[in-house]
C-alpha positions in Angstrom: 38.6 -38.2 -12.3 36.5 -36.1 -10.0 36.6 -32.4 -11.2 37.5 -29.7 -8.6 34.3 -28.1 -7.5 33.0 -26.3 -4.4 31.0 -29.0 -2.6 29.1 -28.8 0.6 31.7 -30.9 2.2 34.5 -28.6 1.1 33.1 -25.8 3.1 32.1 -27.8 6.1 33.9 -28.2 9.4 32.7 -31.3 11.0 31.6 -30.9 14.6 32.1 -33.5 17.3 29.3 -34.5 19.6 29.0 -35.8 23.1 26.3 -37.2 25.3 25.7 -36.8 28.9 23.0 -37.9 31.4 20.4 -35.3 31.8 20.2 -34.2 35.4 16.9 -34.3 37.3 15.1 -30.9 37.3 14.6 -29.5 40.8 11.3 -27.8 41.8 12.8 -24.3 41.7 14.4 -24.9 38.3 11.1 -26.2 37.0 9.4 -23.0 38.2 12.1 -20.9 36.5 11.6 -22.8 33.3 7.9 -22.2 33.4 8.5 -18.4 33.5 10.5 -18.3 30.3 9.0 -16.8 27.2 8.6 -18.8 24.0 11.9 -19.0 22.1 11.5 -16.8 19.0 13.9 -18.9 16.9 14.7 -22.3 18.3 16.5 -23.2 15.0 18.9 -20.3 14.7 21.1 -19.5 11.8 24.6 -20.8 11.8 25.5 -19.0 8.7 29.1 -17.8 8.4 30.5 -15.6 5.7 32.8 -17.4 3.3 36.3 -15.9 3.0 36.8 -13.1 0.6 39.4 -10.6 -0.4 39.2 -6.8 -0.9 37.9 -6.4 -4.4 37.3 -3.4 -6.7 35.1 -3.7 -9.8 36.1 -0.9 -12.1 34.8 0.6 -15.3 31.4 -1.0 -15.3 27.9 0.4 -15.6 26.4 0.3 -12.1 22.7 -0.1 -11.2 22.6 0.5 -7.4 19.3 -1.4 -6.9 17.5 1.7 -5.6 17.0 3.3 -9.0 20.5 4.9 -9.4 22.9 4.5 -12.3 26.6 5.2 -12.6 28.6 5.0 -15.8 32.2 4.0 -15.7 31.6 3.1 -12.0 33.6 1.6 -9.2 32.3 -0.8 -6.6 34.6 -1.7 -3.7 34.0 -4.8 -1.5 35.8 -5.3 1.8 35.2 -7.3 4.9 32.0 -8.8 3.5 30.4 -5.4 2.9 30.1 -2.7 0.3 32.9 -0.3 1.1 32.4 2.3 -1.6 30.3 2.9 -4.8 31.0 5.8 -7.1 32.6 7.0 -10.3 36.1 6.4 -11.7 37.6 8.7 -9.1 36.5 6.4 -6.2 39.5 5.5 -4.0 40.6 1.9 -4.2 42.4 0.3 -1.2 46.0 -0.7 -1.7 46.3 -4.4 -2.6 42.7 -4.8 -3.7 42.0 -7.3 -6.4 40.9 -5.3 -9.4 38.2 -6.7 -11.7 37.9 -5.1 -15.1 34.2 -4.3 -15.6 34.5 -2.4 -18.9 31.5 -3.3 -21.2 29.8 -5.0 -18.3 27.2 -4.2 -15.6 27.3 -4.4 -11.8 24.0 -4.9 -9.8 23.0 -6.0 -6.4 22.3 -9.7 -6.3 18.8 -10.7 -7.3 16.5 -11.6 -4.4 13.6 -14.0 -5.2 10.8 -13.4 -2.8 8.9 -16.5 -3.8 10.7 -19.8 -4.2 10.2 -23.5 -3.4 13.7 -24.6 -3.9 14.6 -27.1 -1.3 11.1 -28.1 -0.4 10.1 -29.0 -4.0 13.7 -29.8 -5.1 15.1 -31.6 -8.1 14.7 -34.4 -9.0 11.0 -33.7 -8.9 9.9 -37.0 -7.5 7.1 -37.8 -5.1 9.6 -38.5 -2.3 10.7 -34.8 -2.6 7.3 -33.2 -2.5 7.5 -31.5 0.9 5.9 -28.0 0.3 2.2 -28.5 1.1 0.9 -30.0 4.4 -2.5 -30.9 2.8 -4.0 -32.6 5.9 -5.9 -29.5 6.9 -6.6 -26.0 5.7 -5.0 -24.3 8.7 -1.4 -25.3 9.2 0.4 -22.3 10.6 2.2 -24.8 12.8 4.6 -26.1 10.0 7.8 -24.4 9.1 9.2 -24.5 5.5 12.7 -24.7 6.8 12.1 -28.2 8.2 11.6 -29.4 4.6 14.5 -27.6 3.0 17.0 -29.9 1.4 20.3 -28.0 1.1 21.5 -30.3 -1.7 18.9 -29.2 -4.1 20.8 -28.7 -7.4 18.5 -25.7 -8.1 20.4 -23.5 -5.6 23.6 -23.5 -7.6 21.8 -23.1 -10.9 20.0 -20.1 -9.5 23.3 -18.6 -8.4 25.2 -19.3 -11.6 22.5 -18.7 -14.2 20.4 -16.2 -12.5 22.6 -14.2 -10.1 20.3 -15.1 -7.1 22.0 -14.2 -3.9 19.1 -14.6 -1.4 15.6 -16.1 -1.6 12.6 -16.8 0.5 11.4 -20.4 0.6 7.7 -20.7 1.2 5.3 -23.5 1.9 2.9 -24.2 -1.0 -0.6 -22.6 -1.5 -2.9 -25.5 -0.8 -3.7 -24.2 2.7 -5.3 -21.0 4.0 -2.5 -20.9 6.5 0.4 -22.8 4.9 3.1 -22.2 7.6 6.2 -20.2 8.1 8.6 -19.3 5.3 12.4 -18.9 5.7 14.8 -16.6 4.0 18.2 -18.0 3.0 21.5 -16.8 1.5 22.2 -18.8 -1.7 25.4 -20.4 -0.4 26.4 -24.1 0.0 25.5 -25.6 3.3 25.2 -29.1 4.8 22.2 -27.9 6.8 19.4 -25.4 6.3 20.7 -23.4 9.2 24.1 -22.9 7.5 22.1 -21.1 4.7 19.6 -19.3 6.9 19.8 -15.5 6.5 20.9 -14.3 10.0 18.3 -12.1 11.6 15.8 -12.2 8.8 12.1 -12.1 10.0 10.0 -15.2 9.5 7.1 -15.0 7.1 3.7 -16.6 7.2 2.3 -18.0 4.0 -1.4 -17.5 3.5 -3.5 -18.3 0.5 -6.9 -17.1 -0.7 -8.9 -18.0 -3.8 -9.2 -21.2 -5.8 -6.4 -23.4 -4.3 -7.7 -23.9 -0.7 -11.3 -24.4 -1.8 -10.3 -26.8 -4.5 -8.1 -28.9 -2.3 -10.5 -29.2 0.7 -14.0 -28.6 -0.8 -14.1 -31.9 -2.5 -13.4 -33.7 0.8 -16.6 -32.5 2.5 -14.7 -30.2 4.7 -14.4 -26.5 5.0 -13.5 -24.4 3.0 -15.4 -25.3 -0.2 -16.1 -21.7 -1.3 -14.5 -18.3 -1.2 -16.8 -17.2 1.6 -15.7 -20.4 3.5 -12.1 -19.3 3.0 -12.7 -15.9 4.6 -14.8 -17.4 7.4 -12.2 -19.9 8.4 -9.4 -17.4 8.3 -11.4 -14.9 10.5 -12.2 -17.7 13.0 -8.6 -18.6 13.1 -7.5 -15.0 13.8 -10.1 -14.8 16.6 -8.4 -17.7 18.2 -5.0 -16.2 17.6 -6.0 -12.9 19.2 -7.2 -14.7 22.3 -4.0 -16.8 22.5 -1.8 -13.7 22.2 -3.8 -12.0 25.0 -3.3 -15.0 27.4 0.4 -15.4 26.6 1.1 -11.6 26.8 -0.6 -11.6 30.3 1.5 -14.6 31.4 4.8 -13.1 30.2 4.0 -9.9 32.0 2.4 -11.1 35.2 3.4 -14.7 35.6 1.0 -17.3 36.9 0.1 -20.6 35.3 1.6 -21.0 31.9 -1.0 -21.2 29.1 -0.9 -24.3 26.9 1.4 -24.2 23.8 0.0 -24.3 20.3 2.6 -24.1 17.5 0.1 -22.7 15.0 -1.0 -20.0 17.4 2.7 -19.2 18.3 3.2 -18.2 14.6 0.0 -16.2 14.4 0.8 -14.5 17.7 4.1 -13.4 16.1 2.2 -12.0 13.2 -0.1 -10.0 15.5 3.0 -8.7 17.3 4.5 -7.5 14.1 7.4 -9.9 14.2 6.4 -12.3 11.4 5.5 -10.9 7.9 2.5 -12.1 6.0 3.0 -13.2 2.4 -0.4 -13.8 0.8 -0.9 -15.9 -2.3 -3.8 -14.0 -4.0 -4.7 -13.4 -7.6 -7.9 -11.3 -7.8 -8.1 -7.6 -7.0 -11.4 -8.1 -5.0 -9.8 -10.7 -2.8 -6.7 -8.7 -2.2 -9.0 -5.9 -1.0 -10.8 -8.3 1.3 -7.5 -9.5 2.7 -6.4 -6.0 3.5 -9.7 -5.3 5.3 -9.1 -8.5 7.3 -5.7 -7.4 8.2 -7.1 -4.1 9.5 -9.9 -6.0 11.4 -7.4 -8.1 13.3 -4.4 -5.7 13.5 -1.8 -7.3 11.3 -0.1 -6.2 8.1 0.2 -8.0 4.7 3.8 -7.3 3.5 3.2 -8.7 0.0 0.6 -10.3 -2.2 2.1 -13.0 -4.4 1.2 -13.7 -8.0 -1.3 -10.7 -7.8 -2.2 -10.9 -11.5 -4.9 -8.2 -10.9 -2.8 -5.9 -8.9 -2.9 -3.4 -11.8 -6.6 -2.7 -10.8 -5.8 -1.5 -7.3 -2.4 0.2 -7.1 -3.9 2.9 -4.9 -5.1 0.4 -2.3 -1.8 -1.4 -2.3 0.1 1.9 -1.9 -2.2 3.0 1.0 -1.6 -0.3 2.8 2.1 -0.4 2.1 1.7 -3.8 0.5 4.1 -5.0 -2.2 3.0 -7.1 -5.2 5.2 -10.0 -6.2 4.3 -10.8 -9.8 5.2 -12.7 -13.0 5.8 -10.9 -16.2 3.3 -12.8 -18.3 2.0 -16.0 -16.8 -1.8 -16.1 -17.1 -4.8 -18.2 -18.0 -3.9 -21.5 -16.3 -7.0 -21.2 -14.0 -9.9 -18.8 -13.8 -8.4 -16.5 -11.2 -5.4 -16.0 -13.5 -7.5 -15.2 -16.5 -7.7 -11.4 -16.2 -3.9 -10.9 -16.2 -2.2 -8.4 -18.5 1.4 -8.2 -19.5 1.6 -4.6 -18.3 0.7 -5.6 -14.7 4.2 -4.9 -13.1 4.8 -1.5 -14.7 1.3 -0.4 -14.1 1.6 -1.2 -10.3 5.0 0.6 -10.3 3.5 3.6 -12.1 0.7 3.7 -9.6 3.2 4.3 -6.8 3.0 0.8 -5.3 5.8 -1.6 -4.6 6.5 -4.0 -7.6 8.5 -7.2 -7.4 9.4 -9.8 -10.0 9.2 -13.3 -8.6 9.6 -16.8 -9.9 7.7 -19.6 -8.1 9.6 -21.9 -10.4 13.0 -23.7 -10.4 13.6 -22.6 -13.9 12.1 -19.1 -13.8 14.4 -18.3 -10.9 17.4 -18.7 -13.3 16.1 -15.8 -15.5 14.4 -13.2 -13.4 16.4 -10.6 -15.1 14.8 -11.5 -18.3 11.3 -11.6 -16.7 11.9 -8.0 -15.5 13.0 -7.1 -19.0 9.8 -8.5 -20.5 7.6 -6.5 -18.1 9.7 -3.4 -18.8 9.2 -3.8 -22.5 5.5 -4.4 -22.2 5.1 -1.2 -20.1 7.0 0.8 -22.7 4.8 -0.4 -25.5 1.9 0.9 -23.4 3.6 4.3 -23.0 5.0 3.7 -19.5 8.6 4.9 -19.6 10.6 3.4 -16.8 14.4 3.6 -16.9 16.3 0.3 -16.8 18.0 1.1 -13.6 14.7 1.9 -11.9 13.2 -1.4 -13.1 16.1 -3.2 -11.3 14.4 -2.2 -8.0 11.9 -4.9 -8.8 14.7 -7.5 -8.3 16.6 -5.9 -5.5 15.5 -3.3 -2.9 11.8 -4.1 -3.3 12.0 -7.8 -2.5 14.5 -6.9 0.3 11.9 -4.6 1.7 9.2 -7.3 1.5 11.4 -9.7 3.4 12.4 -7.2 6.1 16.1 -7.2 5.1 16.4 -4.0 3.2 18.6 -2.5 5.8 21.2 -5.2 5.1 21.0 -6.1 1.4 19.1 -5.3 -1.8 21.2 -2.3 -2.9 24.8 -1.2 -3.4 25.1 1.0 -0.4 28.2 1.3 1.9 27.8 -0.9 4.9 25.4 -3.3 3.3 26.2 -7.0 2.6 28.4 -7.3 -0.5 25.9 -9.3 -2.5 26.9 -8.4 -6.0 26.7 -9.6 -9.5 28.9 -8.7 -12.4 27.0 -9.3 -15.7 28.8 -9.9 -19.0 26.4 -7.4 -20.7 23.3 -5.4 -20.1 21.5 -7.5 -17.5 18.1 -6.8 -19.1 19.3 -8.5 -22.3 18.4 -12.1 -23.1 22.0 -12.6 -24.2 23.5 -11.6 -20.8 24.4 -13.8 -17.9 26.4 -13.6 -14.7 30.1 -13.3 -15.1 30.9 -13.4 -11.4 28.7 -13.5 -8.2 29.8 -12.4 -4.7 27.9 -13.1 -1.6 29.0 -11.2 1.5 32.1 -10.3 -0.5 33.1 -13.9 -1.2 33.4 -14.9 -4.8 31.2 -17.9 -5.1 30.8 -18.0 -8.9 33.2 -17.2 -11.7 32.2 -18.2 -15.3 35.9 -18.6 -16.1 36.8 -20.7 -13.1 35.2 -24.1 -12.9 36.2 -24.4 -9.2 34.0 -21.3 -8.4 30.7 -23.0 -8.9 29.0 -24.6 -5.9 27.9 -28.1 -6.6 26.0 -30.1 -4.1 27.3 -33.5 -2.9 24.1 -35.0 -4.6 25.5 -33.9 -8.0 29.0 -35.2 -7.5 28.2 -38.8 -8.3 25.7 -41.6 -7.9 26.5 -45.1 -6.7 27.2 -47.5 -9.6 25.6 -51.0 -10.1 26.8 -53.3 -7.4 27.7 -50.6 -4.9 26.5 -51.1 -1.3 23.2 -49.3 -0.8 
């Protein structure tokens, strides 16, 4: 008997389609078409908020995601948003569903700024390896969203086990320019666009260090060294600046339309400040070089990812308003990861820079709360006293800031998206796990209700022997 679960098909409303002959384009229409600017998002989000009810979580310890803490707190969710956050005296709307939070904790949903769910999905077979376009070092033309498989079972595991409500899916790090990233809400969808976070900026994945020179250097092509990495990146930005100049002039003054280049479209967006740079980079010296490169060409690096030596340069990161997305204790698996220390995250935080805990792993994404706890404990052993509720910024408002969505999510503030997790105990304990998870005020996971766990169609069953294939 098929158990009752939330499947992709359950939430879907099938659309009908029609075909029609395409009319011939007249000369005036062709001229009008030529004058149009490049579409900023030709694959727009079709995300729709799932139905929810007015809900009040009462009696819990509240971490607001921005460093605040409320004992015996109340959080009210209504119309997909946070309506109120406060103490026991907070008014609760008539008819609201009350959730007893006594002995439990409420936090904003965790945001993973570095994931490959969907483009390196489970099962991890060769046919699913769609995260790295290794045919060349410069591939700003590819978009991660065109590889995202919405049926990846990792999404529901991240929701149920890790309290993940939003995540950025990036291309891999084989390329100097790996392509565009996409930010998604962690909800069931038949298509990537049904998960796509509405209005979230695109990201550009860049990589420095060992990976690009290792992948391409042995093929007798550039880059084969770190200096080759930098030279090829600079040469690409020179081309991008010229491309932007030509397109800006065309969109302002008209004339003959310049030729389109998908890679340059993305880099033009970076130079215009519309696309955020997420830079895979381990060593402190290379992060400093990349920040100088950003200044040379007039763009900004929003976050360095992995950043195992960020503890050496928190002042530079702070001055450049660059976040560091880090592991708690991964190290030593290659030379550029050798000089990592377990106090990296708290040291960066203590230096006044933006610290983020990230996963880069389909299992790690299910326990980012524990990764934050490990970093917090390592800092305290070194004498860095950071309160629990302040450490939660590493999982909430800081990744939201790095993704350009902090005005809409990442903290429990009235008017923001009601992306909320109720934990069955202290969320920085290895024994705690999500009790319930709301996304935009819709209850998508309830540990006590088997029907409230999204399960993809892929997991609902496999064809048996003899079935038609």
